[in-house]
C-alpha positions in Angstrom: 13.1 -0.6 -22.2 11.4 -3.4 -20.6 7.9 -3.6 -19.1 7.7 -3.6 -15.2 7.2 -7.2 -15.4 10.0 -8.2 -17.0 11.3 -12.3 -16.2 14.6 -11.5 -16.2 16.2 -10.9 -12.4 20.1 -11.5 -13.3 22.6 -13.9 -14.0 23.1 -16.2 -10.5 26.4 -14.7 -9.3 26.9 -18.4 -7.3 26.8 -20.0 -10.5 30.1 -19.0 -12.0 31.7 -21.5 -9.9 30.4 -23.9 -11.8 32.8 -23.5 -14.8 36.0 -24.5 -12.3 34.4 -28.2 -12.1 36.6 -30.9 -13.5 34.5 -33.8 -14.7 33.1 -32.4 -18.1 29.8 -33.8 -18.1 29.3 -32.3 -14.6 30.5 -29.2 -15.5 28.0 -29.3 -18.5 25.1 -30.2 -16.3 26.0 -27.5 -13.9 26.4 -24.7 -16.5 22.8 -25.5 -18.0 21.4 -25.6 -14.9 23.1 -22.7 -13.5 22.6 -19.9 -16.2 20.2 -21.3 -18.8 16.8 -20.7 -16.4 18.0 -17.0 -16.4 19.0 -16.7 -19.9 15.9 -18.1 -21.2 14.0 -15.3 -19.4 16.8 -13.0 -20.8 15.8 -13.8 -24.3 12.3 -13.9 -23.9 12.4 -10.3 -22.4 15.4 -9.6 -25.3 13.2 -10.8 -28.1 10.0 -9.1 -26.9 12.2 -5.9 -26.7 14.0 -6.0 -29.8 10.2 -6.5 -31.7 9.5 -3.5 -34.6 6.8 -3.8 -36.9 7.0 -4.9 -40.2 10.8 -6.6 -39.5 11.5 -11.0 -39.3 11.3 -12.1 -35.9 13.9 -12.7 -33.8 14.5 -16.0 -32.1 16.5 -16.9 -29.1 18.7 -19.8 -28.8 20.4 -21.8 -25.9 23.0 -24.0 -26.1 23.5 -28.0 -25.1 27.3 -27.9 -25.0 27.5 -31.7 -26.2 29.0 -31.3 -29.4 31.5 -31.9 -30.7 32.2 -35.2 -28.6 35.5 -33.6 -27.7 34.1 -30.3 -27.1 35.1 -28.8 -23.3 32.3 -26.8 -22.2 34.1 -23.4 -20.5 31.0 -21.0 -21.4 27.8 -20.7 -22.3 25.6 -18.3 -24.6 22.3 -16.7 -25.3 22.0 -16.3 -29.1 19.4 -14.0 -31.1 18.9 -14.6 -34.5 16.7 -14.1 -37.4 16.9 -18.1 -38.1 14.5 -20.8 -36.2 17.3 -23.3 -37.1 20.9 -23.5 -37.9 21.6 -20.3 -36.1 25.8 -20.9 -36.0 25.9 -20.2 -40.1 24.8 -16.6 -39.8 25.9 -13.7 -37.7 24.5 -13.9 -33.7 23.2 -10.8 -31.3 25.1 -12.9 -28.7 25.1 -12.8 -24.6 28.4 -14.7 -24.1 28.6 -16.0 -20.3 32.4 -16.9 -19.2 34.1 -17.5 -15.8 35.8 -14.0 -16.2 33.5 -11.9 -18.3 29.9 -11.6 -20.0 29.5 -10.1 -23.2 27.1 -8.7 -25.4 27.8 -8.4 -28.9 27.3 -8.7 -33.0 28.7 -11.7 -33.3 30.1 -14.5 -35.9 31.8 -18.1 -35.6 34.9 -17.1 -38.4 34.7 -20.6 -39.5 31.0 -20.4 -41.0 31.0 -19.9 -45.0 28.9 -16.7 -44.2 31.5 -14.5 -42.4 33.8 -14.4 -45.6 30.8 -12.2 -47.6 30.4 -10.4 -44.3 33.9 -9.4 -44.6 33.7 -9.1 -48.3 30.6 -6.3 -47.3 32.6 -4.6 -44.3 35.8 -4.0 -47.2 34.1 -3.4 -50.3 30.7 -2.6 -49.4 30.5 0.3 -47.4 29.5 -1.9 -44.0 32.6 -1.9 -42.6 32.7 2.3 -42.3 28.9 1.6 -40.6 30.5 -0.7 -38.0 33.4 1.6 -37.2 30.0 4.6 -37.2 27.7 2.4 -34.3 31.1 1.3 -32.5 32.1 5.0 -32.1 28.3 6.0 -31.2 27.9 3.2 -28.5 31.2 2.8 -27.2 31.5 -1.0 -28.5 34.8 -2.4 -29.4 36.0 -5.1 -32.2 37.3 -8.1 -30.4 38.9 -11.5 -32.1 39.1 -14.7 -29.7 41.5 -17.7 -31.1 40.7 -21.4 -29.3 42.7 -21.9 -26.2 43.2 -25.4 -24.4 40.2 -25.9 -21.4 40.0 -24.3 -18.6 40.5 -20.8 -20.8 38.5 -22.6 -23.7 39.0 -18.6 -25.9 41.7 -16.4 -25.8 41.1 -12.5 -26.6 43.7 -11.7 -29.5 43.0 -8.4 -30.8 40.9 -5.7 -29.4 40.0 -2.1 -30.8 37.4 0.4 -30.6 38.0 1.7 -34.7 40.2 -0.9 -36.3 37.7 -3.2 -38.0 40.0 -3.5 -40.9 42.7 -4.8 -38.3 39.9 -6.8 -37.0 39.2 -9.2 -39.8 43.4 -9.7 -40.4 43.5 -11.1 -37.0 40.5 -13.0 -37.6 42.3 -14.5 -40.8 45.7 -15.2 -38.9 44.4 -16.9 -35.7 40.9 -15.8 -34.7 37.9 -18.2 -34.4 35.3 -15.6 -33.1 34.9 -11.9 -34.2 32.7 -10.0 -32.6 31.8 -6.1 -32.2 30.1 -5.3 -28.5 30.7 -4.4 -24.9 32.2 -6.7 -22.4 31.8 -6.6 -18.7 34.8 -8.2 -16.8 34.4 -10.1 -13.7 34.3 -10.1 -10.6 34.3 -6.0 -10.6 31.3 -6.0 -12.3 29.3 -9.0 -10.9 26.9 -6.2 -9.1 25.2 -5.3 -12.7 25.4 -8.7 -14.2 23.8 -10.4 -10.9 20.8 -7.7 -11.6 17.4 -6.9 -13.4 19.8 -3.7 -14.8 22.1 -5.9 -16.7 19.2 -7.1 -19.2 18.5 -2.7 -19.6 22.5 -3.1 -20.8 22.2 -5.7 -23.0 19.2 -4.5 -24.6 20.9 -0.9 -24.8 23.6 -2.9 -26.4 21.7 -4.8 -29.0 19.4 -1.7 -30.0 22.7 0.1 -31.0 24.2 -3.0 -33.2 20.4 -3.9 -34.6 20.6 -1.7 -37.6 24.3 -3.3 -38.7 22.7 -7.0 -37.5 19.6 -6.4 -39.9 21.9 -5.1 -43.1 24.3 -8.2 -43.2 22.4 -10.2 -45.7 20.2 -7.8 -47.5 
């Protein structure tokens, strides 16, 4: 668990209103200003809380939400990766912040070339069974998201606690984002999300996911 002087104090509840700002650049800047100080603090706590002797270090990353030029910011995130740069090309321990939910997950951008190797190892190397064990033990769910026009930005198209095989099938059909993790719906979970206890909840999820996260590139 975090030490008493942990940095993260919760995500600011009032900041969730910025996702509805119409003008793109003003919305982007409001998202960064509203959420990134808290996410930076959370990242520092998580890197510290997940550190283990002899294991490669984790690096915390925050996006600028300005690439490609046509991108419409509809969410933001904190990503933990063993890569100091280019984290998008590999699996992430990711905290996603959206207008209607917040999630903590082992996640992949399905467009990355490494995702195919990850799927192959899941189907033929025993990793899928291990993912299913972690999901059952931690009350975590496989989810797949497809792209959608702004203001939604993404659309949940598949969810299951056990059917990891179908999660890959759905990703091949229409998914741009694959994940295994926990999702908190808003506004129902706002009291938790806006409190220091949310940091503890994310750490719990990431500790459950860390063994399979570390196996992906073996």
